[in-house]
C-alpha positions in Angstrom: -188.7 102.1 66.4 -192.2 100.7 65.8 -191.5 97.8 68.1 -190.5 100.1 70.9 -193.5 102.3 70.5 -195.9 99.3 70.4 -194.2 97.8 73.5 -194.5 101.1 75.4 -198.2 101.3 74.4 -198.9 97.7 75.4 -197.1 98.3 78.8 -199.7 101.0 79.7 -196.8 102.6 81.7 -196.7 105.8 79.6 -199.2 108.3 80.8 -201.1 111.4 79.5 -201.2 114.5 81.7 -204.5 113.3 83.2 -202.9 110.1 84.4 -204.5 107.8 81.9 -202.4 105.5 79.7 -201.3 107.2 76.5 -202.7 106.1 73.2 -200.6 104.5 70.5 -200.8 107.5 68.2 -199.7 109.8 71.1 -196.6 107.8 71.8 -195.8 107.5 68.1 -196.2 111.3 67.6 -193.6 112.0 70.4 -191.2 109.5 68.8 -191.7 111.1 65.4 -191.0 114.6 66.8 -188.1 113.5 69.0 -186.3 111.6 66.2 -187.5 113.7 63.2 -189.1 110.9 61.1 -192.6 109.6 60.3 -194.2 106.3 60.8 -196.8 107.0 58.2 -199.7 105.2 59.9 -198.6 103.8 63.3 -201.5 101.4 63.1 -200.1 99.9 59.9 -196.7 99.7 61.5 -198.2 98.0 64.6 -199.8 95.4 62.3 -196.4 94.8 60.6 -194.7 94.2 63.9 -197.0 91.2 64.5 -197.1 90.0 60.9 -193.4 89.8 60.2 -192.3 86.2 59.8 -189.8 85.0 60.8 -189.0 87.6 63.4 -187.2 87.8 66.7 -189.7 89.3 69.1 -187.0 90.7 71.4 -184.3 91.7 68.9 -184.7 95.5 69.4 -185.1 95.2 73.2 -182.1 92.9 73.4 -180.0 95.4 71.5 -181.0 98.2 73.8 -180.5 96.1 76.9 -177.0 95.2 75.7 -176.2 98.9 75.2 -177.2 99.6 78.8 -175.1 96.7 80.1 -172.1 97.8 78.1 -172.4 101.4 79.3 -172.7 100.2 82.9 -169.6 98.1 82.6 -167.7 101.0 81.1 -168.8 103.3 83.9 -167.8 100.6 86.5 -164.3 100.4 85.1 -163.9 104.2 85.2 -164.9 104.5 88.9 -162.6 101.7 90.1 
């Protein structure tokens, strides 16, 4: 989850109500509430994302991408 939150923060594509990019702790707070868990310190988690060795930088994103592709294929079969 931390990888996703950090990626969303770095993208600067998640906005506050005033139209400015959301802060890391704001995005993390929404994820904590939405999924009912706690990061502890999101800043510590962010550091761990970049310190983990060896790590696959895209593992979480590849997993999510593959879920979307699989769902799209399933939906395509149902509509044919």
